[in-house]
C-alpha positions in Angstrom: 78.0 115.7 85.8 80.7 115.3 85.3 83.5 116.1 84.9 86.5 116.5 82.7 87.5 116.8 79.0 91.2 116.7 79.7 91.9 114.8 82.9 95.2 114.9 84.9 95.4 112.6 87.8 96.3 114.1 91.1 98.7 111.8 92.9 97.9 113.4 96.3 96.0 111.1 98.6 95.8 112.4 102.1 94.1 110.0 104.5 91.7 111.3 107.1 88.7 110.2 109.2 85.3 110.7 107.7 83.4 113.2 109.8 79.7 113.8 109.9 78.9 117.2 108.4 77.6 120.4 110.0 75.3 122.3 107.7 71.6 123.1 107.2 68.5 122.2 105.3 65.0 123.5 104.8 63.8 120.1 106.0 60.2 119.4 106.9 59.4 119.4 110.6 58.9 115.7 110.7 62.5 115.2 109.8 63.9 117.2 112.7 64.3 121.0 113.2 67.6 122.8 112.6 69.6 123.9 115.5 72.8 125.9 116.1 76.0 124.0 116.9 78.6 125.0 119.4 80.9 126.3 116.6 78.6 128.9 115.0 81.2 129.8 112.4 80.7 133.2 110.8 77.0 133.4 111.7 76.0 132.9 108.1 77.9 135.9 106.7 81.2 136.4 104.9 82.6 135.8 101.5 82.1 132.5 99.8 84.4 130.9 97.2 82.8 128.8 94.4 85.1 126.4 92.5 84.1 124.9 89.2 85.5 121.7 87.7 85.7 123.0 84.1 84.0 125.4 81.7 84.3 123.4 78.5 80.9 121.8 79.0 77.6 123.6 78.4 76.3 122.2 81.7 79.0 123.9 83.7 78.8 127.0 81.7 75.1 127.2 82.7 75.9 126.4 86.3 78.5 129.2 86.3 75.9 131.7 84.9 73.4 130.7 87.6 75.9 131.2 90.5 75.7 135.0 90.8 72.0 135.0 90.2 71.4 132.5 92.9 73.9 134.2 95.3 71.8 137.3 95.0 68.5 135.5 95.7 70.0 133.6 98.6 71.8 136.6 100.1 75.3 135.1 99.8 78.4 137.2 99.0 80.4 135.2 96.5 83.8 135.8 95.0 84.3 135.4 91.3 84.1 131.8 90.4 87.3 129.8 89.9 87.8 127.3 87.1 90.0 124.3 88.0 90.2 123.5 84.3 89.7 119.7 84.6 92.8 119.3 86.8 92.3 117.7 90.2 95.7 118.9 91.4 94.8 122.5 90.4 91.5 122.2 92.2 93.4 121.6 95.5 95.5 124.7 94.8 92.3 126.6 94.0 90.9 125.6 97.4 94.0 126.7 99.2 94.0 130.0 97.3 90.4 130.7 98.3 91.2 129.9 101.9 94.2 132.2 101.8 91.8 135.0 100.8 89.9 134.5 104.0 86.6 133.0 102.6 84.2 131.8 105.3 82.7 129.1 103.1 83.4 127.1 100.0 81.2 125.5 97.4 83.2 123.0 95.4 82.3 120.7 92.5 85.0 118.0 92.9 86.8 116.6 89.9 88.1 113.5 91.7 86.1 111.9 94.5 89.3 110.8 96.3 91.8 113.6 95.5 89.5 116.3 96.7 90.0 115.1 100.3 93.3 117.1 100.5 91.4 120.3 99.9 88.6 119.4 102.3 91.2 118.7 105.0 92.7 122.1 104.4 89.3 123.8 104.8 88.6 121.8 108.0 91.8 122.8 109.6 90.9 126.4 109.0 87.3 125.9 110.3 85.8 126.7 106.9 82.7 124.7 105.9 82.4 123.2 102.5 79.4 122.1 100.4 80.1 119.7 97.5 78.1 120.1 94.3 77.5 117.3 91.7 80.1 114.9 93.0 80.3 113.4 96.5 83.8 113.0 98.0 85.0 109.6 99.1 86.4 111.0 102.3 86.6 114.4 104.0 84.2 116.7 105.8 81.5 118.5 103.9 78.4 120.2 105.3 76.2 118.8 102.5 76.5 117.2 99.1 74.1 118.8 96.6 73.6 116.2 93.9 71.0 114.2 92.0 70.8 110.4 92.3 73.4 109.2 89.8 72.4 105.6 90.2 68.9 106.6 89.0 70.6 108.2 85.9 72.0 104.8 84.9 68.8 103.0 85.6 66.6 105.5 83.7 68.9 105.1 80.7 68.8 101.3 81.0 65.0 101.2 81.2 64.6 103.5 78.2 66.9 101.5 76.0 65.6 98.2 77.3 62.0 99.2 76.5 62.7 100.7 73.1 65.5 98.5 71.8 64.6 95.2 73.4 67.5 93.1 72.2 70.9 93.6 70.6 74.1 95.6 71.3 74.0 98.8 73.3 76.9 101.0 74.2 77.5 103.1 77.3 80.1 105.8 77.0 81.3 106.1 80.5 82.5 108.9 82.6 85.7 108.9 84.7 85.6 106.0 87.2 87.7 108.2 89.6 84.5 110.1 90.1 81.6 108.6 92.1 79.4 109.9 89.3 81.1 107.8 86.7 81.1 104.8 88.9 77.4 105.1 89.9 76.1 105.6 86.4 78.2 102.8 84.9 77.4 100.2 87.5 73.7 101.1 87.6 73.4 100.8 83.9 75.3 97.6 83.7 73.4 96.0 86.7 70.0 97.1 85.4 70.6 95.6 82.0 71.8 92.3 83.4 68.8 92.1 85.8 65.9 93.4 83.6 67.0 93.2 80.0 69.2 90.1 79.5 68.6 90.2 75.7 70.7 93.4 75.5 74.5 93.1 75.2 76.4 96.0 76.8 79.6 97.3 75.2 81.5 99.9 77.2 83.7 102.9 76.3 85.8 104.3 79.2 86.0 108.0 78.1 86.9 109.8 81.4 84.6 112.8 80.5 87.0 113.4 77.5 85.2 114.3 74.2 88.1 113.3 71.9 88.4 110.0 73.6 84.7 109.3 73.3 84.7 110.2 69.6 87.8 108.1 68.7 86.6 105.0 70.7 83.1 105.2 69.4 84.4 105.4 65.8 86.4 102.2 66.4 83.6 100.4 68.2 81.0 101.2 65.4 83.5 100.0 62.8 83.7 96.6 64.5 80.0 96.6 65.5 77.9 98.2 62.8 74.8 96.6 64.3 74.7 98.8 67.4 71.1 99.6 68.4 71.5 102.0 71.4 73.9 104.4 73.1 74.0 105.8 76.6 75.9 109.0 76.9 76.8 109.6 80.5 77.5 113.3 79.9 75.8 115.1 77.1 77.8 118.3 77.8 81.0 116.5 76.6 79.8 113.5 74.6 76.7 114.7 72.7 78.5 116.6 69.9 81.3 114.1 69.3 78.9 111.2 69.3 76.5 112.8 66.8 79.5 113.9 64.6 80.9 110.3 64.6 77.5 108.8 63.7 77.0 111.3 60.9 80.4 110.7 59.5 79.6 107.0 59.3 76.2 107.6 57.8 74.6 106.1 60.9 72.7 109.2 62.2 69.1 108.3 61.2 66.2 110.2 62.7 63.9 108.6 65.4 61.2 106.6 63.8 63.2 105.7 60.7 64.8 102.4 59.8 68.4 102.2 61.2 67.8 104.8 64.0 70.1 104.2 66.9 68.3 105.0 70.2 70.3 107.4 72.3 69.8 108.4 75.9 72.0 111.2 77.4 72.6 112.9 80.8 72.7 116.6 81.6 69.6 118.4 80.3 71.4 121.1 78.3 69.7 123.0 75.6 71.7 121.2 72.9 70.3 117.9 74.0 66.7 119.3 73.9 67.3 120.5 70.3 68.7 117.0 69.4 65.5 115.4 70.9 63.3 117.8 68.8 65.3 116.9 65.7 65.0 113.1 66.4 68.8 112.8 66.7 68.6 111.5 70.3 65.6 110.0 72.1 66.0 111.2 75.8 68.1 112.8 78.4 68.1 113.0 82.2 68.0 116.6 83.2 70.6 117.5 85.9 69.3 120.6 87.7 72.1 123.1 87.0 69.9 125.9 88.5 69.1 124.0 91.7 72.8 122.9 92.1 73.7 126.6 92.3 70.7 127.6 94.4 71.0 124.9 97.0 74.8 124.8 97.0 74.7 128.4 98.2 71.7 127.8 100.5 73.5 125.1 102.3 76.9 126.9 102.6 75.1 129.9 104.1 73.3 127.6 106.6 76.6 125.8 107.4 78.3 129.1 108.1 75.6 129.9 110.6 76.3 126.6 112.3 73.0 124.9 111.7 72.5 121.1 111.5 70.0 119.0 109.5 68.7 115.4 109.4 67.9 112.9 106.6 64.4 113.1 105.2 62.2 114.9 102.7 62.8 118.6 102.1 60.4 121.4 101.3 61.9 121.7 97.7 60.9 118.3 96.4 64.0 116.4 97.2 65.2 113.9 99.9 68.3 114.2 102.1 70.0 110.8 102.5 72.9 109.6 104.5 75.6 108.1 102.3 77.6 105.0 103.3 80.5 107.3 104.2 78.3 109.1 106.7 78.0 112.3 104.6 74.6 113.8 104.0 73.4 114.4 100.4 70.4 116.3 99.2 69.3 114.3 96.2 67.5 116.8 93.9 65.0 115.7 91.3 66.3 114.9 87.8 63.5 114.0 85.4 63.7 112.0 82.2 63.2 114.3 79.2 61.7 112.9 75.9 59.9 114.3 72.9 56.7 114.2 75.0 58.0 116.8 77.6 61.0 118.4 76.0 59.2 121.8 75.7 58.2 121.9 79.4 59.0 125.5 80.5 59.9 124.2 84.0 63.0 122.5 82.7 66.1 124.6 83.2 67.4 123.8 79.7 64.4 125.7 78.3 65.2 128.8 80.4 68.7 129.6 79.2 69.5 131.2 76.0 
């Protein structure tokens, strides 16, 4: 998800050629077997640095909790996680600091899809493989991107609101457009509505993953448009609480099934969203797999450190590896839509954390 509550723009833009990644995957035999490369790296052993984008979102707090547990199950030696605190420039410094400590691999959740290239270039110069989690870089070398299909996030939200609202004004509270996640979700939602639900009118709030910005702009928009019928929150971890508080303050938070209810679809799959679905405050969310992000981020970095390669195709863990337009490979993990019908499913990670 996303990615920042207080965003500072990194001015550093280091250009570099896009390189095809070296990493590994548990890919089905039909998609090609893994093989060792000429540069076998550390043979799959050594310390790994894990860099978080922020810790002010319940989603990233959960991911952070999963890291040591998944490191143990995957047999990876991880250093204490590092929090870049929503600052793309600090994230580059964090990468450099981890490299200075002699890590043999890095798992990074980029804050800015373009700015992170500076850190990726540093790692490449030192021969240290990197796995990106949640956000794909625009340029730079990574062994794998571990991420769900963010275009599908926007489309699922569009379809839900289109089918349950039908016509009228809907709002999408967007993420940071400097992140590929924000761009993918925003454009997918917008395009889907235009193509499939022309009776909906989309209003947009650029909120850059900032909770305060989302609250202030939503308050203004609702004041000018009291007939809003639906809202798409691109990141429940930072937008859920301020959105519900704003609606409540304006006496517009009606339960699902009652007159005046505003249909709300979110993204993340955090426990707070599940509780809101049970209470009828929101209608649905797309569950980003925080547990699988940690598990496969560490799996792929271990494989990359061993010098293994992989190919596009279905995996043995219910996902599909695809080649992005940049040439980078991405393991697109499943991200189910959660509604009142399946909110209590024990397989959902949001029901396993306490």
